[in-house]
Structures are given as structure tokens and as C-alpha cells.
C-alpha positions, 0 to 999 in steps of 0.5 A: 227366759222370755225372747224379745221378738221384733214386732215386725215378725212372724215370731212375734204373730205366734207369740200373740196367737199363743195368747190368745188361743187355748192350747185346745184351740190351737190343735183344733184349728191347725192339728198341731200342738201349742209346743209346735207353735212355741218352737215357730215363734222362737226366732232362733229355731229353725222351724216355721209356720206354714202359710195355710196354718197361719191363715187358719190361726188368723181365722180362729182369732177372729172367731174370738173377736181378736185381731188377727196377729199374723196378719198384722205381723205380715202387714208390718213386714211388708210396711218396712219393705216399703218404707225406706225413709230415715225416722228423726227421733222428734217423729215419734211426737209428730206422730203422737199428735197425728194419731190424736187428730185422728182418734178425734175425727174417728170420735166425730164420725161415731158420734154424728153416726149416732145422732137422732139428725144422723142419716138413719137417726139413731142407726148406723147407715151404709154411707156412715159405716163407711165413713167410720171404717175409713177413719179407723184404716186411718188410725190404724196406718198411724198405729202401724207407722208409730210401731215401725218407727219404734221398732227401727 
């Protein structure tokens, strides 16, 4: 039976790692089996992942051009500590509207960066990259807030 894990948990991050990396990649990365990770990802088991192994697994996921699940889990957990506000049900709707605005801003920044009239023509300049990364960061923060609100 599949166990439901909280979005803001190391167990959920490990479950995502298991989906991204093959058994061989996991063993090559941390010298432990996928069975060990499954035990660590089970919230009912006492087994826990070592921080260094967690970091190595994230690095292996990044090498496969995937987002680092353990870093995301840590970020969620830290955000929950800082976010002591009570969320109303209509907050999700408001957040989705803001998400749409931020997504539009990201599209605008990327399109402007590819415009021939831009800083470096069709090439993306350092300043344009900075603007793109800032727009991405704002969008990622909004996604995190939506996830945290839903997970409460």
C-alpha cells in the first residue's frame, strides 16, 4: 500500500529521488541500496538519511537535469517554520492569480531577452539572465506558498 507523505518532508524528497535515479545510480552515488532509501522514505520507520548522502543524491539528480528533491524538502520545512500565518480558503485562488501574473512576467522577460532589439540581440546578456533568474525565483516562491497552503 502506498503511503502518503507530507509535501514538506524528507521522506517525500527521498520518494522523489527514488523516482529520478535508478537503483544503480543510487548505489553508485551513496554506496547504499534503493531498499535503504525506501526504509528512510517510510515515515513509520526509524531509519533516516544522512545529510551527506542527501546532498550527494541531490547532486546526482541535478546531473540528470532534475530539480534537487532533498533541497526542496528542506526548503519546504524551513518555510513552514517561518510561515506562522493562518491561511484562508480563498488564499489559494489569490495565489493562483498572482502565480499567473508572475508566469506572464517570466514569459515577457524571456521573450524580451530573445528579441533582436535586446542587449545582445538574440543572445541572452548577463543582465537579461539576471532578470530571468529573478522572475524564476519569484515564480518558485509562489509555487512554494501554494504547496504549503495546500499541505496545511
